[in-house]
N, C-alpha and C positions, 0 to 999 in steps of 0.2 A: 679885277684883282687891283689892291692899292696896297702900293709898298711901299706907303707913307704911313707914318706913327700920329696920332692924331697927341695933342700935348698931353693926356693924362695918360697917354701909353710910356710917354715921353719920362713922366714925371714918375711913375714905376718903373721904369729902369733904372732912371739916373737914381733912386730911392736904392732898389736892390745893390745894383753895383756899390755905394758907397758905403751900404751895410758888409758887402764883400768884403769890401778894401777894408774896412776895419774892423772886422770877427776874426779875420783870417788870422790863421801866426803869423806873427812878425818873418818876414821874407818867402812865404809863402809863392805870393803872384812872378816874384824875380825867379824861383827854382831854387832859392836858397834852402828852402826848406820842404822835406816829403815827410806820406808817410813813415811810421815808427817800424822798422825792419821786424819785430820781432810779433809772431800774430795778437800774440792776448794784447800787446799793447796798440797794436794798431784796431782791434776792435774797439779799445776800449773807446780808443781816441774817438772812433767813429759813432760812437753811440754818443759818445757826447757831444758831437758835431750835430749829430741830426738831432738831439735834445737840447739843443741851444738856436739850431733855427724854429722848432716849435716855442721856445721861451718867449723869441722873439717873433711869433709872427711869419717866417717862413717854412714852415714847412708843408708841403702840401696846397699851395695856392691855389690850386683850381677844385681844390673840393669846398662843396659848397657850406656857406657860413655854419649850416643849423648843426653840421659835423664835424667844425672845428677849421673848417679853411678857410683862405678870404673871399670863394665866390669871384674867381680872378676870371677874364673871358678867356675865351683859348688864343686873342691874340698875345695876351698878355702872359700864358703859360709859353706859349713861343718865348717871347723876350727871357723869360727867367729862366729856361733852356740855355738861352745863345749866352745871356749871364753868366752862368755857372759853366761852359764849353772855353767861353774866352777867360777861365782864372786857373784854369781846371782845377775844378773843385775838387773835396774829396767826396768818394762815391757812397751813393745813399744805402748807407748798408740795408737797413728797413724796407728799401726799394721795390721788394716784391709784396708785402704790405700794404705802404704807403700807395704806389702805382696801379698793381695789379687789384689785391687781395680785397683793400678797400673800396674804391671803385663799385667791384662787382658786389660786393654786401652790400653799399647805395644799394642799390639797378633792383638785387635780390634778395637780402639778406628779410627775416622779420625782426621785428623793433624788436626786442628782445637780445637775438644776435647784434645791431648797430647799436645797443645802447650799452652790449656785455664788450666787443669787441674795437668798436672804431675808434676810442679815444685812448686806448691801450695802443692801436698801429700809432697813430699822429705823435703822443709823445715816447714813443721809440722804447715803452718797458717792454713792450712784447715784440719778437719780431720771429718773423713768418716766411717760410719756405711752399712750393709749389709741389704737389705728391703726382706730376706726371709720365715721366718718360720710364719706360720697364728695359731691362735687359736687352730681352729679344725684338723688341717694337721701335723703338727709337723713336722718333718723332711722329709715329699711328697709334697717336692715346686712343685711337677707339681701338684699337686690335688690345690693349692691357689685361690683362691674367689677377690682378691682383682681385682679392671677392671679399664681399660685405656683407654678414647674414646679419638676421634680425633674431635679439635675446632677449625676449618682453620688452623692454625698451630702450636697448642698447644697441649698435650695431657689432660685431664683431667682424674684425676682418685680418685678414692673411696676404700676402704674400712681401711683393718687393720693390720698389722702387731706384731707381738709379740719374746722377746727374743730376743730382737734389743741391740746388744752389743756398746754400746758407742751413744745410738740415743737419751743420753738426753745431749750429749756436740758438739754431730756431725751437723757439716755444708752442709753432703753435704750427701744422700744416693745411694747406686746402685739399685735402687726398680726392679723387677720381678712383672708385670701388666700382668692379662690377657687382651689380646687386641682381639680375635677371638674367640669362643667355639663352633665355628661347626666341627674339625677334631679333633685327639687325646689329652687327658689331656697331653702333652710333647708340644703339639704343641699350634702352636696361643699366647703364650707367646712372650712378649719383654721385653728388658730389657731399664732402663728409667732412666738417673741422675736429682734427684730429690733437692732439695732447701730445706731443710730444719728450715730454717729460715724464712718462704711465710706464710703467712694466710692461713690457711684450713692446718697445719700438728697441731697435738699435742700428746705430749708427756707426755708419765707416770713414770716415774719410778716403779721398781717391785721391791720389797724389797725383800732381800734373807735372809737365816735361820740364813747365814753369821750378816746378821744385814747390809749390803753392800748393795747395788742397782747401781749393774754394769749390768745391763740390764733393756729395757725398752717396752713398747707396745706402740707403733703408729698409728695414726688415719688420717686417711689422708679422708676429705670430701673437696672436688672442687679443691684438690691442684692441681698442674699444672707443668707440664714440658715441652722445644718447643721441636718442632721436630727435631732439629739440638740435642740431646739429645739424640735421641737410639745409645745405643751400638749393634753393629752389624746390624742385617736386625729386620725390622718389624715382630717380628710373628717368630721369630726364636732363642728365647731368649736364648731356650734349648741350644746352640751351644755357649754360652756368661756362662752361668752355668755351663756346661760341664768343661771348659775354666778355671773359674775360681776355681770352687773346686779340678782343679788338682793342680794349685799352692796351694793353703789351706791343701792340701792332701802332699806336699811336706815337712810339719813341722816335727821338730820329738823331743818329749819328753826322748827320749832313756838320754839326755847327764843331763840332769833335776835330773832324776831319779838316776843318778850316782851318782851326789848330795847327791839325799835326801839318797842313801843307805848307803854312807859315813858318814850320819848325825847318821846316825843308828846303824851302825856299832861301832860305838865314844860311842856310848847311851851303846850301850853292854859292851861298851868291861870295860868300868868308873861306871856301875853301881852292885850294891852287892845284891841277894840276899839270904838268909843264908849262910853268909857270902864270898859267891865265888859269883867272875865274872858272869853274865849273860850270856857269853859266854862259862862257863863253861856247861851250860847246853849243854847236845845232842840235844834235841828238837830244842833249839834256834839254837844252831849251823848248824843243819843241814838245818834249813829254809834261814836263812842268806845264806850258799851256794847254794839253789835251788834261792835263786833271784838275785846273782850274774851270775848264771849260765844265769837264764833268761834274764838279761839285756845286758851280752855279745851279748846274741844269737840275741836281738834285736840291738845293736850295730851294727852287723856283716850285719844282715836284711839293716841300715843304709846305710852304706857303699857300699852294695852290688846296690841299690837304687843309690847312687852318681856315682856308675862307671858306671852304664848304661849311665845315663844322659850327660857320659862325651862328648859322639856324637849329643845327642840331647837333648837342655838344655828345651826342653816343656816337663815335667814333662807326667809320663804315669800312668793310673788309682793302677799301682803296687804299686803307693805309699802306698795306703789302708794297704797295707801288713804292716806296719812299724806302721800307729796309733793304729789299732787292735792289735797290741804284745804290744806295750805300754802303752796305755789306760787300759789294761788286767790289765797287770801286776800294775800298779799303783794302783787301787783299790784294788790288795793281796797284797801290799804291808803296804799301810795306812793301810788296815782291822790289821794286824801285827803287825805293832809298836803301835795301840792304845792298843792291847791285852798289849804287855809289858808295858806300860807303868801305867796301868792300868785306876781306877775309874778318878784319876785326870785330866787324859789327855783328860776327855769332858767339863771339866774347861773352860768358853772365857775367865773371869777374875779371876785373881791369878793362873789360868791352865799354863801349863809349857810352856816359852817364848810366855808370856802375847798368851795361846790358840792356834799357830799357829799348834799347832798337831790336833789341832780338825779341825781349817780350812781346812789344808790339808789334812782330811779326809773326810768332804763333796767336795772338789774341788774334788777330784778324780771322785767321782759319776756325776760331773757335765760334766766331760770333758769326760765323757765315755758315754757324748749323745751329744756331742757339734759337731753341723757339720753333728750330723748324728750320731746313735748308731752303737755303734758294730756288731749287726744283721744287718744294711743295708751296712755296710762295707766290713760283709760276702758275701753279695749278690753283692756289684760289684765286687770284687772278682771273683765268681762264673761266672757269666754272661755279664762281662767286659775283663775280663782277660781268664779262663779257657773255657768261651764259654758252662758250663752250662745251663740245661732250665730255666726258671724265675721258682724261687721258689715260691709254694702255702703261700699268708702270715697266719700267725700264731700270735696268743697273746702269746705266751711263748718265753723269751727270752734264748741265749744260756747257760746264768749264771746260769740259774734258771733248769741243766738237771736233778736235783737228787729232785728236787717240786714233788708231787705227785698231777698228774693232773687231774686225778680222783674225786678229791676234789671240781670245781671249776667244 
């Protein structure tokens, strides 16, 4: 594994870095400008930002050129993500469409589906969500109960989805529905492209502890999708799920965590307790060193996985290793940050950086279960990568290994 970039890769990095520094709002990189607080204004800003990236050729660089991307290599994709994290760039409001749905349609979609949907994803004219989780089944996608029945040349959909990111603003949903109950629970699932703006689709926002409402629950009451909107084969939706999950698991938080650790280091160097900077405290310095070692290991894991994709750009299940290491590190890092900051870190208003410390703390736990808990990801590694027997279902998480189980 070579950690050195080629001249071409360095040129790619420098070009994108310059574009970010000249295109982001004035003061953004130095923390003097942030996202609008009002939700409607924030959504408008993020859509405009995505369109700017598209117009300047920086949206979805890893997509094939024939679909509007740059055909960038996996190494250039790594550089791209690193640069976005370095400047804490605005989030991708159409990330589900660009990072998950789009690549899945490129792999499994029909020519008509690609022609209709791919361009509108890239230019952010249409926003996407996923219809996965359900109230009684959480991360167990195969246990879904939403059903779709064929009526002529249309599928009629009834059921409920929950924790649907961007569901309140999405134009389309890649929905997983039960179309045949005669086999195992992994069989008889069909992936459908569903219009979110039709009668029969009701969306309720979910208020989060942070005060935001980034997730929704979606109710389908005789909603419809044409036969032509089946992705893959009827009853073979598990193939679509595995394909999209593989693309989802290629993302990495290691670069964002590097920025967060740097912020914490700066805080410890500039904050005094008892007349001495926090970095003079042996316990603090030891913990910071531990976090740095774990972070470098996470980055090395990311680099290794990128190296393995040089010959085969389709992700493998091993990508979840990066997700596990990054998410566990994020939870531990934010817990330590809150401990260092003290009681005022718990304040939303008038708290450090307008409440960002407590927001980051809560978000670390949310990310630990987003797309599947760390325990589910560990089972993926054990079963799909190492070939181990299926895990007996347990109510205990690996993060509670020191809990007194006998009391429950």
